[in-house]
Backbone as JSON Lines, residues from 0, in Angstrom:
{"i":0,"aa":"M","n":[136.97,252.11,17.66],"ca":[137.25,252.08,19.11],"c":[137.52,253.48,19.46]}
{"i":1,"aa":"T","n":[137.08,253.77,20.71],"ca":[137.25,255.25,21.02],"c":[138.1,255.19,22.44]}
{"i":2,"aa":"I","n":[139.03,256.08,22.53],"ca":[140.01,256.3,23.55],"c":[139.93,257.73,24.19]}
{"i":3,"aa":"L","n":[139.98,257.6,25.55],"ca":[140.11,259.06,26.27],"c":[141.46,258.98,26.95]}
{"i":4,"aa":"I","n":[142.22,259.96,26.65],"ca":[143.63,260.19,27.27],"c":[143.47,261.37,28.26]}
{"i":5,"aa":"I","n":[143.66,261.09,29.58],"ca":[143.65,262.18,30.6],"c":[145.1,262.32,31.11]}
{"i":6,"aa":"D","n":[145.61,263.34,30.61],"ca":[147.12,263.69,30.92],"c":[147.36,265.17,30.82]}
{"i":7,"aa":"D","n":[148.01,265.69,31.74],"ca":[148.4,267.23,31.74],"c":[149.59,267.53,30.8]}
{"i":8,"aa":"D","n":[150.25,266.5,30.33],"ca":[151.37,266.81,29.27],"c":[150.65,266.82,28.02]}
{"i":9,"aa":"Q","n":[150.48,268.08,27.5],"ca":[149.86,268.35,26.22],"c":[150.67,267.8,25.06]}
{"i":10,"aa":"E","n":[151.9,267.88,25.17],"ca":[152.73,267.39,24.09],"c":[152.63,265.85,23.92]}
{"i":11,"aa":"L","n":[152.74,265.16,24.99],"ca":[152.54,263.81,24.93],"c":[151.17,263.4,24.34]}
{"i":12,"aa":"C","n":[150.06,264.03,24.77],"ca":[148.74,263.9,24.33],"c":[148.67,264.05,22.75]}
{"i":13,"aa":"T","n":[149.31,265.06,22.28],"ca":[149.25,265.34,20.77],"c":[150.04,264.16,20.04]}
{"i":14,"aa":"M","n":[151.09,263.75,20.55],"ca":[151.82,262.6,19.98],"c":[150.99,261.35,20.07]}
{"i":15,"aa":"M","n":[150.3,261.08,21.1],"ca":[149.54,259.78,21.25],"c":[148.24,260.0,20.26]}
{"i":16,"aa":"V","n":[147.58,261.04,20.21],"ca":[146.56,261.33,19.22],"c":[146.86,260.96,17.84]}
{"i":17,"aa":"E","n":[148.05,261.55,17.54],"ca":[148.56,261.29,16.07],"c":[148.85,259.82,15.93]}
{"i":18,"aa":"Y","n":[149.49,259.1,16.84],"ca":[149.95,257.85,16.74],"c":[148.68,256.91,16.77]}
{"i":19,"aa":"L","n":[147.87,256.95,17.72],"ca":[146.7,256.13,17.88],"c":[145.61,256.28,16.68]}
{"i":20,"aa":"S","n":[145.51,257.5,16.27],"ca":[144.55,257.89,15.15],"c":[145.01,257.11,13.99]}
{"i":21,"aa":"A","n":[146.34,256.97,13.75],"ca":[146.96,256.39,12.57],"c":[146.66,254.84,12.68]}
{"i":22,"aa":"Q","n":[146.38,254.34,13.92],"ca":[146.07,252.97,14.06],"c":[144.67,252.69,13.99]}
{"i":23,"aa":"G","n":[143.82,253.68,13.71],"ca":[142.35,253.45,13.52],"c":[141.53,253.8,14.78]}
{"i":24,"aa":"Y","n":[142.04,254.42,15.73],"ca":[141.29,254.62,16.89],"c":[140.8,256.19,16.83]}
{"i":25,"aa":"S","n":[139.67,256.44,17.55],"ca":[139.22,257.85,17.61],"c":[139.65,258.2,19.13]}
{"i":26,"aa":"V","n":[140.51,259.35,19.31],"ca":[141.01,259.68,20.47],"c":[140.61,261.09,21.01]}
{"i":27,"aa":"D","n":[140.19,261.15,22.16],"ca":[139.92,262.62,22.76],"c":[140.97,262.64,23.97]}
{"i":28,"aa":"C","n":[141.27,264.02,24.24],"ca":[142.2,264.28,25.42],"c":[141.59,265.17,26.41]}
{"i":29,"aa":"A","n":[141.93,265.02,27.58],"ca":[141.58,266.05,28.68],"c":[142.91,266.19,29.54]}
{"i":30,"aa":"H","n":[143.11,267.53,30.03],"ca":[144.31,267.74,30.69],"c":[144.28,267.96,32.27]}
{"i":31,"aa":"D","n":[143.17,267.79,32.84],"ca":[143.13,267.71,34.28],"c":[142.12,266.65,34.8]}
{"i":32,"aa":"G","n":[142.15,266.29,35.91],"ca":[141.3,265.32,36.44],"c":[139.9,265.53,36.36]}
{"i":33,"aa":"A","n":[139.5,266.75,36.83],"ca":[137.96,267.12,36.82],"c":[137.31,267.1,35.33]}
{"i":34,"aa":"S","n":[138.02,267.63,34.48],"ca":[137.49,267.7,33.08],"c":[137.53,266.28,32.47]}
{"i":35,"aa":"G","n":[138.58,265.57,32.81],"ca":[138.56,264.19,32.31],"c":[137.47,263.29,32.8]}
{"i":36,"aa":"L","n":[137.2,263.45,34.05],"ca":[136.1,262.82,34.7],"c":[134.78,263.14,34.02]}
{"i":37,"aa":"A","n":[134.62,264.45,33.68],"ca":[133.37,264.86,33.12],"c":[133.22,264.28,31.66]}
{"i":38,"aa":"R","n":[134.32,264.25,30.94],"ca":[134.28,263.59,29.61],"c":[133.93,262.16,29.76]}
{"i":39,"aa":"A","n":[134.49,261.45,30.63],"ca":[134.24,260.06,30.85],"c":[132.87,259.87,31.16]}
{"i":40,"aa":"Y","n":[132.1,260.72,31.84],"ca":[130.7,260.6,32.16],"c":[129.92,260.95,31.0]}
{"i":41,"aa":"D","n":[130.37,261.91,30.08],"ca":[129.59,262.31,28.96],"c":[129.59,261.35,27.78]}
{"i":42,"aa":"R","n":[130.53,260.54,27.62],"ca":[130.68,259.63,26.54],"c":[131.13,258.23,26.78]}
{"i":43,"aa":"A","n":[130.6,257.26,26.23],"ca":[131.0,255.82,26.48],"c":[132.19,255.48,25.75]}
{"i":44,"aa":"Y","n":[133.45,255.71,26.35],"ca":[134.61,255.23,25.65],"c":[134.96,253.78,25.81]}
{"i":45,"aa":"D","n":[135.71,253.27,24.96],"ca":[136.0,251.72,25.11],"c":[137.11,251.63,25.9]}
{"i":46,"aa":"I","n":[137.95,252.56,26.08],"ca":[139.14,252.51,27.11],"c":[139.68,253.9,27.47]}
{"i":47,"aa":"I","n":[140.13,254.12,28.67],"ca":[140.56,255.22,29.18],"c":[142.11,255.07,29.63]}
{"i":48,"aa":"V","n":[142.9,256.0,29.14],"ca":[144.39,256.02,29.48],"c":[144.46,257.25,30.47]}
{"i":49,"aa":"L","n":[144.9,257.03,31.77],"ca":[144.73,257.93,32.82],"c":[146.08,258.18,33.53]}
{"i":50,"aa":"D","n":[146.62,259.36,33.47],"ca":[147.75,259.71,34.3],"c":[147.42,259.8,35.68]}
{"i":51,"aa":"V","n":[148.31,259.52,36.67],"ca":[148.14,259.55,37.94],"c":[148.36,261.01,38.58]}
{"i":52,"aa":"M","n":[149.33,261.64,38.11],"ca":[149.76,262.96,38.59],"c":[148.93,263.98,37.8]}
{"i":53,"aa":"L","n":[147.77,264.45,38.23],"ca":[147.07,265.34,37.49],"c":[146.6,266.64,38.38]}
{"i":54,"aa":"P","n":[146.37,267.79,37.81],"ca":[145.77,268.76,38.6],"c":[144.44,268.66,38.95]}
{"i":55,"aa":"R","n":[143.84,269.3,39.81],"ca":[142.47,269.34,40.37],"c":[142.06,268.03,41.03]}
{"i":56,"aa":"L","n":[142.09,266.9,40.23],"ca":[141.89,265.61,40.97],"c":[142.98,264.79,40.38]}
{"i":57,"aa":"D","n":[143.59,264.04,41.3],"ca":[144.71,263.17,40.76],"c":[143.94,261.84,40.15]}
{"i":58,"aa":"G","n":[144.91,261.15,39.51],"ca":[144.26,259.79,38.71],"c":[143.64,258.9,39.69]}
{"i":59,"aa":"F","n":[144.15,258.71,40.86],"ca":[143.46,257.76,41.78],"c":[142.05,258.22,42.14]}
{"i":60,"aa":"D","n":[141.93,259.42,42.37],"ca":[140.65,260.08,42.81],"c":[139.71,259.91,41.56]}
{"i":61,"aa":"V","n":[140.15,260.22,40.41],"ca":[139.37,260.15,39.08],"c":[138.91,258.7,38.91]}
{"i":62,"aa":"L","n":[139.76,257.79,39.07],"ca":[139.36,256.23,38.93],"c":[138.43,255.92,39.94]}
{"i":63,"aa":"R","n":[138.68,256.28,41.18],"ca":[137.78,255.93,42.33],"c":[136.4,256.5,42.07]}
{"i":64,"aa":"Q","n":[136.25,257.65,41.61],"ca":[134.92,258.21,41.37],"c":[134.37,257.56,40.07]}
{"i":65,"aa":"L","n":[135.15,257.45,39.04],"ca":[134.74,256.76,37.78],"c":[134.11,255.25,38.09]}
{"i":66,"aa":"R","n":[134.77,254.47,38.92],"ca":[134.28,253.23,39.25],"c":[132.94,253.07,39.91]}
{"i":67,"aa":"R","n":[132.47,254.13,40.52],"ca":[131.15,254.18,40.97],"c":[130.09,254.13,39.89]}
{"i":68,"aa":"R","n":[130.46,254.47,38.69],"ca":[129.37,254.68,37.78],"c":[129.73,253.79,36.41]}
{"i":69,"aa":"S","n":[130.91,253.26,36.37],"ca":[131.37,252.68,35.07],"c":[132.51,251.66,35.27]}
{"i":70,"aa":"D","n":[132.49,250.6,34.4],"ca":[133.47,249.57,34.39],"c":[134.35,249.73,33.11]}
{"i":71,"aa":"V","n":[134.44,250.95,32.6],"ca":[135.24,251.1,31.24],"c":[136.69,250.68,31.72]}
{"i":72,"aa":"P","n":[137.42,249.92,30.89],"ca":[138.77,249.7,31.07],"c":[139.62,250.86,31.21]}
{"i":73,"aa":"V","n":[140.53,250.75,32.22],"ca":[141.51,251.93,32.49],"c":[142.94,251.51,32.55]}
{"i":74,"aa":"I","n":[143.79,252.13,31.75],"ca":[145.2,251.93,31.95],"c":[145.8,253.17,32.67]}
{"i":75,"aa":"L","n":[146.52,253.08,33.76],"ca":[147.07,254.14,34.53],"c":[148.52,254.34,34.02]}
{"i":76,"aa":"L","n":[148.87,255.69,33.84],"ca":[150.2,255.98,33.41],"c":[150.75,256.74,34.64]}
{"i":77,"aa":"T","n":[151.97,256.59,34.91],"ca":[152.64,257.43,35.97],"c":[154.14,257.34,35.98]}
{"i":78,"aa":"A","n":[154.76,258.43,36.44],"ca":[156.3,258.37,36.63],"c":[156.59,257.83,37.79]}
{"i":79,"aa":"R","n":[155.63,257.65,38.83],"ca":[155.8,257.02,40.09],"c":[155.52,255.44,39.96]}
{"i":80,"aa":"A","n":[156.62,254.72,39.92],"ca":[156.54,253.31,39.67],"c":[156.69,252.45,40.81]}
{"i":81,"aa":"S","n":[156.5,252.96,42.03],"ca":[156.77,252.14,43.22],"c":[155.66,251.07,43.32]}
{"i":82,"aa":"Q","n":[156.05,249.99,44.01],"ca":[155.18,248.95,44.25],"c":[153.84,249.4,44.92]}
{"i":83,"aa":"E","n":[153.95,250.33,45.84],"ca":[152.79,250.76,46.48],"c":[151.86,251.48,45.59]}
{"i":84,"aa":"D","n":[152.43,252.28,44.66],"ca":[151.5,252.99,43.68],"c":[150.76,252.01,42.81]}
{"i":85,"aa":"R","n":[151.53,251.03,42.37],"ca":[150.79,249.97,41.45],"c":[149.79,249.31,42.26]}
{"i":86,"aa":"I","n":[150.03,248.89,43.46],"ca":[149.0,248.13,44.22],"c":[147.83,249.16,44.44]}
{"i":87,"aa":"Q","n":[148.03,250.35,44.67],"ca":[146.86,251.31,44.96],"c":[146.14,251.53,43.7]}
{"i":88,"aa":"G","n":[146.89,251.53,42.43],"ca":[146.19,251.59,41.24],"c":[145.24,250.43,40.99]}
{"i":89,"aa":"F","n":[145.67,249.3,41.18],"ca":[144.87,248.08,40.98],"c":[143.74,248.03,41.97]}
{"i":90,"aa":"D","n":[144.12,248.38,43.33],"ca":[142.97,248.36,44.24],"c":[141.74,249.3,43.94]}
{"i":91,"aa":"V","n":[142.07,250.48,43.31],"ca":[141.02,251.41,43.05],"c":[140.35,251.05,41.73]}
{"i":92,"aa":"G","n":[140.82,250.04,40.95],"ca":[140.11,249.61,39.71],"c":[140.81,249.67,38.4]}
{"i":93,"aa":"A","n":[142.17,249.96,38.48],"ca":[142.83,249.94,37.13],"c":[142.96,248.49,36.58]}
{"i":94,"aa":"D","n":[142.92,248.57,35.26],"ca":[143.04,247.28,34.37],"c":[144.51,246.97,34.12]}
{"i":95,"aa":"D","n":[145.32,247.95,33.93],"ca":[146.76,247.87,33.64],"c":[147.56,249.1,34.18]}
{"i":96,"aa":"Y","n":[148.76,248.91,34.18],"ca":[149.61,249.99,34.76],"c":[150.9,250.22,34.08]}
{"i":97,"aa":"L","n":[151.17,251.34,33.29],"ca":[152.28,251.56,32.47],"c":[153.1,252.7,33.07]}
{"i":98,"aa":"P","n":[154.31,252.41,33.39],"ca":[155.2,253.48,34.02],"c":[155.76,254.42,32.77]}
{"i":99,"aa":"K","n":[156.0,255.7,33.21],"ca":[156.52,256.62,32.21],"c":[158.0,256.71,32.5]}
{"i":100,"aa":"P","n":[158.88,256.77,31.27],"ca":[158.52,257.05,29.95],"c":[158.17,255.76,29.41]}
{"i":101,"aa":"F","n":[157.4,255.76,28.24],"ca":[156.98,254.43,27.71],"c":[157.1,254.62,26.09]}
{"i":102,"aa":"A","n":[157.19,253.65,25.48],"ca":[157.15,253.69,23.94],"c":[155.68,253.63,23.42]}
{"i":103,"aa":"A","n":[155.33,254.36,22.39],"ca":[154.01,254.33,21.94],"c":[153.56,252.98,21.51]}
{"i":104,"aa":"R","n":[154.52,252.2,20.9],"ca":[154.12,250.8,20.58],"c":[153.67,250.0,21.76]}
{"i":105,"aa":"E","n":[154.34,250.15,23.0],"ca":[154.08,249.46,24.12],"c":[152.56,249.79,24.68]}
{"i":106,"aa":"L","n":[152.34,251.11,24.54],"ca":[150.99,251.66,24.99],"c":[149.96,250.89,24.13]}
{"i":107,"aa":"L","n":[150.1,250.97,22.83],"ca":[149.21,250.37,21.81],"c":[148.96,248.88,22.17]}
{"i":108,"aa":"A","n":[150.22,248.1,22.46],"ca":[149.93,246.72,22.74],"c":[149.25,246.57,23.92]}
{"i":109,"aa":"R","n":[149.49,247.38,24.93],"ca":[148.56,247.14,26.21],"c":[147.22,247.46,26.03]}
{"i":110,"aa":"I","n":[146.95,248.57,25.21],"ca":[145.57,248.85,24.92],"c":[144.76,247.72,24.27]}
{"i":111,"aa":"R","n":[145.38,247.07,23.29],"ca":[144.93,246.0,22.53],"c":[144.79,244.76,23.52]}
{"i":112,"aa":"A","n":[145.68,244.63,24.42],"ca":[145.56,243.37,25.22],"c":[144.45,243.68,26.31]}
{"i":113,"aa":"V","n":[144.31,244.85,26.84],"ca":[143.24,245.08,27.79],"c":[141.85,244.96,27.13]}
{"i":114,"aa":"L","n":[141.79,245.46,25.92],"ca":[140.54,245.42,25.12],"c":[140.12,243.81,24.76]}
{"i":115,"aa":"R","n":[141.18,243.09,24.47],"ca":[140.98,241.61,24.27],"c":[140.34,240.98,25.45]}
{"i":116,"aa":"R","n":[140.82,241.41,26.6],"ca":[140.34,240.83,27.83],"c":[138.97,241.15,28.27]}
{"i":117,"aa":"T","n":[138.61,242.45,27.87],"ca":[137.4,243.07,28.34],"c":[136.25,243.07,27.36]}
{"i":118,"aa":"Q","n":[136.53,243.19,26.06],"ca":[135.5,243.35,25.09],"c":[134.72,242.05,24.92]}
{"i":119,"aa":"G","n":[133.41,242.15,24.95],"ca":[132.61,240.89,24.84],"c":[132.48,239.96,25.97]}
{"i":120,"aa":"T","n":[133.18,240.36,27.04],"ca":[133.19,239.51,28.35],"c":[132.38,240.14,29.37]}
{"i":121,"aa":"K","n":[131.99,241.4,29.18],"ca":[131.26,242.0,30.31],"c":[129.9,241.44,30.47]}
{"i":122,"aa":"P","n":[129.46,241.16,31.69],"ca":[128.09,240.63,31.86],"c":[127.06,241.88,31.89]}
{"i":123,"aa":"P","n":[125.73,241.65,31.62],"ca":[124.87,242.79,31.57],"c":[124.84,243.39,32.95]}
{"i":124,"aa":"S","n":[124.79,244.7,32.86],"ca":[124.9,245.56,34.12],"c":[123.76,245.08,35.06]}
{"i":125,"aa":"A","n":[124.19,244.64,36.36],"ca":[123.23,244.25,37.44],"c":[122.38,245.2,37.84]}
{"i":126,"aa":"D","n":[121.28,244.93,38.22],"ca":[120.39,245.8,38.99],"c":[120.93,246.13,40.4]}
{"i":127,"aa":"L","n":[120.79,247.35,40.91],"ca":[120.9,247.76,42.18],"c":[119.73,247.6,42.91]}
{"i":128,"aa":"R","n":[119.71,247.1,44.12],"ca":[118.52,246.95,44.94],"c":[118.75,247.45,46.35]}
{"i":129,"aa":"V","n":[117.98,248.28,46.83],"ca":[118.09,248.69,48.27],"c":[116.57,248.81,48.7]}
{"i":130,"aa":"G","n":[116.25,247.87,49.6],"ca":[114.83,247.74,49.99],"c":[113.9,247.55,48.89]}
{"i":131,"aa":"L","n":[112.93,248.39,48.62],"ca":[111.9,248.31,47.49],"c":[112.41,248.99,46.28]}
{"i":132,"aa":"I","n":[113.45,249.65,46.35],"ca":[114.09,250.37,45.24],"c":[114.82,249.57,44.24]}
{"i":133,"aa":"V","n":[114.68,249.63,43.08],"ca":[115.46,248.77,42.07],"c":[115.99,249.81,41.07]}
{"i":134,"aa":"L","n":[117.22,249.75,40.65],"ca":[117.77,250.59,39.68],"c":[118.71,249.9,38.63]}
{"i":135,"aa":"N","n":[118.56,250.11,37.43],"ca":[119.38,249.44,36.5],"c":[120.34,250.59,35.78]}
{"i":136,"aa":"P","n":[121.52,250.56,36.1],"ca":[122.51,251.54,35.55],"c":[122.59,251.48,33.94]}
{"i":137,"aa":"A","n":[122.47,250.32,33.41],"ca":[122.59,250.22,31.9],"c":[121.48,250.88,31.14]}
{"i":138,"aa":"T","n":[120.29,250.59,31.68],"ca":[119.06,251.15,30.95],"c":[118.65,252.59,31.61]}
{"i":139,"aa":"R","n":[119.2,252.93,32.77],"ca":[118.92,254.18,33.37],"c":[117.44,254.23,33.74]}
{"i":140,"aa":"R","n":[116.82,253.14,34.22],"ca":[115.53,253.0,34.68],"c":[115.53,252.61,36.23]}
{"i":141,"aa":"A","n":[114.43,253.11,36.88],"ca":[114.46,252.75,38.26],"c":[113.01,252.57,38.76]}
{"i":142,"aa":"W","n":[112.74,251.72,39.73],"ca":[111.52,251.45,40.3],"c":[111.41,251.47,41.84]}
{"i":143,"aa":"N","n":[110.23,251.82,42.25],"ca":[109.95,251.82,43.65],"c":[108.71,250.99,43.96]}
{"i":144,"aa":"D","n":[108.93,249.93,44.65],"ca":[107.85,248.89,45.1],"c":[107.14,248.56,43.74]}
{"i":145,"aa":"G","n":[107.96,248.27,42.56],"ca":[107.34,247.76,41.35],"c":[106.85,248.83,40.48]}
{"i":146,"aa":"V","n":[106.77,250.14,40.85],"ca":[106.3,251.17,40.07],"c":[107.47,252.0,39.46]}
{"i":147,"aa":"E","n":[107.5,252.02,38.16],"ca":[108.54,252.74,37.65],"c":[108.54,254.22,37.92]}
{"i":148,"aa":"L","n":[109.78,254.76,38.21],"ca":[110.02,256.24,38.59],"c":[110.33,257.06,37.33]}
{"i":149,"aa":"E","n":[109.71,258.25,37.26],"ca":[110.07,259.16,36.25],"c":[111.04,260.06,36.78]}
{"i":150,"aa":"L","n":[112.36,259.91,36.47],"ca":[113.37,260.59,36.96],"c":[114.13,261.37,35.9]}
{"i":151,"aa":"T","n":[114.54,262.66,36.2],"ca":[115.48,263.38,35.32],"c":[116.73,262.73,35.44]}
{"i":152,"aa":"S","n":[117.71,263.15,34.43],"ca":[119.01,262.5,34.34],"c":[119.83,262.75,35.7]}
{"i":153,"aa":"M","n":[119.75,263.95,36.29],"ca":[120.36,264.23,37.51],"c":[119.85,263.41,38.78]}
{"i":154,"aa":"E","n":[118.47,263.4,38.7],"ca":[117.86,262.76,39.88],"c":[118.3,261.22,39.85]}
{"i":155,"aa":"F","n":[118.37,260.71,38.6],"ca":[118.91,259.3,38.48],"c":[120.25,259.16,38.96]}
{"i":156,"aa":"D","n":[121.14,260.04,38.6],"ca":[122.56,260.05,39.02],"c":[122.68,260.2,40.69]}
{"i":157,"aa":"V","n":[121.76,261.03,41.24],"ca":[121.8,261.2,42.62],"c":[121.31,260.03,43.41]}
{"i":158,"aa":"L","n":[120.23,259.41,42.92],"ca":[119.68,258.17,43.42],"c":[120.73,256.97,43.26]}
{"i":159,"aa":"E","n":[121.25,256.87,42.1],"ca":[122.33,255.76,41.91],"c":[123.51,255.9,42.96]}
{"i":160,"aa":"L","n":[124.04,257.2,43.1],"ca":[125.14,257.42,43.99],"c":[124.71,257.04,45.39]}
{"i":161,"aa":"L","n":[123.6,257.44,45.82],"ca":[123.09,257.1,47.21],"c":[122.7,255.7,47.36]}
{"i":162,"aa":"M","n":[122.29,255.01,46.32],"ca":[122.06,253.57,46.54],"c":[123.32,252.73,46.61]}
{"i":163,"aa":"R","n":[124.37,253.19,45.96],"ca":[125.73,252.54,45.96],"c":[126.34,252.61,47.34]}
{"i":164,"aa":"A","n":[125.92,253.73,48.05],"ca":[126.46,254.12,49.33],"c":[125.39,253.86,50.5]}
{"i":165,"aa":"A","n":[124.44,252.95,50.14],"ca":[123.23,252.84,51.14],"c":[123.66,252.64,52.46]}
{"i":166,"aa":"G","n":[123.05,253.24,53.43],"ca":[123.43,253.04,54.85],"c":[124.49,254.08,55.34]}
{"i":167,"aa":"R","n":[125.29,254.59,54.49],"ca":[126.39,255.47,54.72],"c":[126.09,256.97,54.37]}
{"i":168,"aa":"I","n":[126.47,257.8,55.2],"ca":[126.23,259.2,54.95],"c":[127.21,259.74,53.9]}
{"i":169,"aa":"V","n":[126.65,260.34,52.85],"ca":[127.47,260.77,51.75],"c":[127.5,262.24,51.86]}
{"i":170,"aa":"S","n":[128.6,262.9,51.97],"ca":[128.73,264.32,52.24],"c":[128.51,265.09,50.93]}
{"i":171,"aa":"R","n":[128.03,266.4,51.3],"ca":[127.71,267.25,50.0],"c":[128.94,267.53,49.16]}
{"i":172,"aa":"D","n":[130.18,267.57,49.9],"ca":[131.31,267.63,48.89],"c":[131.5,266.46,48.0]}
{"i":173,"aa":"E","n":[131.44,265.25,48.64],"ca":[131.43,263.93,47.79],"c":[130.47,264.06,46.66]}
{"i":174,"aa":"M","n":[129.16,264.38,47.04],"ca":[128.21,264.46,45.98],"c":[128.47,265.41,44.82]}
{"i":175,"aa":"A","n":[128.92,266.67,45.35],"ca":[129.32,267.67,44.19],"c":[130.47,267.22,43.39]}
{"i":176,"aa":"A","n":[131.38,266.59,44.07],"ca":[132.6,266.1,43.21],"c":[132.35,265.12,42.25]}
{"i":177,"aa":"T","n":[131.43,264.14,42.6],"ca":[131.1,263.03,41.75],"c":[129.95,263.56,40.64]}
{"i":178,"aa":"L","n":[129.08,264.4,41.08],"ca":[127.99,264.77,40.08],"c":[128.35,266.01,39.34]}
{"i":179,"aa":"H","n":[129.12,266.97,40.0],"ca":[129.44,268.07,39.2],"c":[130.91,268.36,38.93]}
{"i":180,"aa":"Q","n":[131.9,267.49,39.48],"ca":[133.22,267.62,39.51],"c":[133.77,268.85,40.03]}
{"i":181,"aa":"R","n":[133.25,269.3,41.23],"ca":[133.67,270.51,41.78],"c":[133.2,270.36,43.36]}
{"i":182,"aa":"E","n":[133.89,271.33,44.23],"ca":[133.5,271.31,45.48],"c":[132.08,271.87,45.77]}
{"i":183,"aa":"A","n":[131.49,271.44,46.76],"ca":[130.08,271.94,47.05],"c":[130.2,273.5,47.52]}
{"i":184,"aa":"S","n":[129.35,274.27,47.09],"ca":[129.3,275.71,47.68],"c":[128.28,275.77,48.66]}
{"i":185,"aa":"P","n":[128.55,276.59,49.71],"ca":[127.6,276.67,50.84],"c":[126.31,277.32,50.25]}
{"i":186,"aa":"F","n":[126.33,278.02,49.06],"ca":[125.12,278.55,48.56],"c":[124.52,277.66,47.48]}
{"i":187,"aa":"E","n":[125.13,276.58,47.13],"ca":[124.55,275.74,46.1],"c":[123.29,275.04,46.56]}
{"i":188,"aa":"R","n":[122.17,275.22,45.86],"ca":[120.94,274.59,46.11],"c":[120.55,273.39,45.39]}
{"i":189,"aa":"S","n":[121.31,273.12,44.19],"ca":[120.92,272.1,43.3],"c":[120.72,270.75,43.92]}
{"i":190,"aa":"I","n":[121.71,270.42,44.81],"ca":[121.52,268.93,45.35],"c":[120.38,268.93,46.23]}
{"i":191,"aa":"D","n":[120.13,270.0,47.04],"ca":[118.9,269.97,47.95],"c":[117.53,269.87,47.06]}
{"i":192,"aa":"V","n":[117.51,270.49,45.9],"ca":[116.36,270.46,45.06],"c":[116.24,269.02,44.6]}
{"i":193,"aa":"H","n":[117.33,268.4,44.12],"ca":[117.22,266.96,43.62],"c":[116.69,266.05,44.7]}
{"i":194,"aa":"I","n":[117.24,266.15,45.91],"ca":[116.85,265.35,47.06],"c":[115.35,265.56,47.31]}
{"i":195,"aa":"S","n":[114.91,266.8,47.37],"ca":[113.56,266.97,47.61],"c":[112.48,266.44,46.64]}
{"i":196,"aa":"H","n":[113.02,266.54,45.29],"ca":[112.24,265.76,44.22],"c":[112.19,264.39,44.41]}
{"i":197,"aa":"L","n":[113.38,263.74,44.73],"ca":[113.33,262.3,44.9],"c":[112.54,261.83,46.01]}
{"i":198,"aa":"R","n":[112.51,262.64,47.13],"ca":[111.64,262.2,48.21],"c":[110.21,262.11,47.75]}
{"i":199,"aa":"K","n":[109.77,263.16,47.01],"ca":[108.3,263.12,46.52],"c":[108.09,261.93,45.66]}
{"i":200,"aa":"K","n":[109.05,261.51,44.76],"ca":[108.87,260.37,43.88],"c":[109.0,259.07,44.58]}
{"i":201,"aa":"L","n":[109.67,259.13,45.74],"ca":[109.76,257.83,46.46],"c":[108.69,257.72,47.45]}
{"i":202,"aa":"A","n":[107.49,258.53,47.39],"ca":[106.52,258.47,48.35],"c":[105.8,257.04,48.32]}
{"i":203,"aa":"P","n":[105.21,256.71,49.44],"ca":[104.93,257.41,50.65],"c":[106.01,257.44,51.85]}
{"i":204,"aa":"H","n":[107.32,256.88,51.38],"ca":[108.21,256.7,52.39],"c":[109.57,257.48,52.15]}
{"i":205,"aa":"G","n":[109.43,258.48,51.19],"ca":[110.49,259.32,50.85],"c":[111.28,259.96,51.98]}
{"i":206,"aa":"E","n":[110.46,260.54,52.87],"ca":[111.22,261.18,54.04],"c":[111.9,260.23,54.87]}
{"i":207,"aa":"Q","n":[111.4,258.91,55.03],"ca":[112.18,257.86,55.86],"c":[113.28,257.37,55.05]}
{"i":208,"aa":"L","n":[113.16,257.23,53.7],"ca":[114.28,256.61,52.95],"c":[115.49,257.58,52.77]}
{"i":209,"aa":"L","n":[115.14,258.86,52.6],"ca":[116.25,259.85,52.2],"c":[116.22,260.79,53.32]}
{"i":210,"aa":"R","n":[117.37,260.63,54.17],"ca":[117.48,261.37,55.47],"c":[118.68,262.47,55.17]}
{"i":211,"aa":"T","n":[118.26,263.75,55.62],"ca":[119.29,264.76,55.64],"c":[120.04,264.78,56.94]}
{"i":212,"aa":"V","n":[121.37,264.73,56.98],"ca":[122.23,264.8,58.12],"c":[122.67,266.2,58.05]}
{"i":213,"aa":"R","n":[122.1,267.06,58.99],"ca":[122.4,268.52,59.0],"c":[123.8,268.83,59.1]}
{"i":214,"aa":"G","n":[124.39,269.65,58.21],"ca":[125.72,270.01,58.13],"c":[126.65,269.0,57.66]}
{"i":215,"aa":"V","n":[126.09,267.82,57.22],"ca":[126.95,266.83,56.72],"c":[126.68,266.32,55.35]}
{"i":216,"aa":"G","n":[125.52,265.85,55.05],"ca":[125.07,265.27,53.72],"c":[123.78,264.59,53.88]}
{"i":217,"aa":"Y","n":[123.78,263.43,53.17],"ca":[122.49,262.76,53.01],"c":[122.82,261.23,53.0]}
{"i":218,"aa":"Q","n":[121.77,260.49,53.56],"ca":[121.81,259.08,53.78],"c":[120.49,258.32,53.17]}
{"i":219,"aa":"L","n":[120.89,257.38,52.35],"ca":[119.74,256.54,51.98],"c":[119.53,255.33,52.9]}
{"i":220,"aa":"S","n":[118.5,255.13,53.4],"ca":[118.22,253.91,54.34],"c":[118.44,252.65,53.71]}
{"i":221,"aa":"A","n":[119.27,251.79,54.21],"ca":[119.28,250.38,53.67],"c":[118.24,249.5,54.11]}
{"i":222,"aa":"Q","n":[117.14,250.11,54.9],"ca":[116.05,249.26,55.41],"c":[114.94,249.48,54.71]}
{"i":223,"aa":"N","n":[113.89,248.48,54.66],"ca":[112.61,248.76,53.99],"c":[111.71,249.46,55.11]}
{"i":224,"aa":"P","n":[111.19,250.64,54.93],"ca":[110.45,251.27,55.83],"c":[109.12,250.65,56.1]}
{"i":225,"aa":"Q","n":[108.74,249.92,55.17],"ca":[107.39,249.09,55.39],"c":[107.35,248.03,56.38]}
{"i":226,"aa":"S","n":[108.58,247.34,56.34],"ca":[108.67,246.14,57.16],"c":[109.53,246.48,58.4]}
{"i":227,"aa":"G","n":[110.36,247.56,58.32],"ca":[111.35,247.81,59.41],"c":[112.4,246.87,59.57]}
{"i":228,"aa":"A","n":[112.61,246.0,58.5],"ca":[113.63,245.14,58.43],"c":[114.93,245.6,58.08]}
């Protein structure tokens, strides 16, 4: 079993790595929200232990972005144990909530309990469908009007992000934060390039499907351009 701990308390992380490793888990650590999110995207962990109060991106933002692409179980850690914080944590997709300070044995027990609830019970990843576009997050394959698309890894990620937000304008900052874990630069052209490539691959209706909202971001039409429905 693999665990990712995202917490800026390096001493706590070291202690948790030693303790959980002795229990047979493989444990990685990240010490800020952006690098933790990047690690979560790069590797398929069995469970993530996520602190709420983090530099760069707080734990709620990390979990909110993570849930757009993954249903990995997440236990939130926080010194803020108010009812409002717990409710917010569950609302954005936490599986459990553990206030600080905590005993290592309690964290282990909660990890085991969450894994018992989630392992072996997840349904196959459902297809995303927007008009004639079909995308499967699990296999990372996509089709347009029944024809499979040859997409790069980043093109796939951009298309998935826009399909999950179909009909809504997605800002450049939101796309940069989700795809690159940083704010968009006024001089950054990479997102524009990926959008241009996707339009060509979604021909003959790429221009209608993928709309640029000048100065704001991009929008994937939730309508079928062939039928106008």
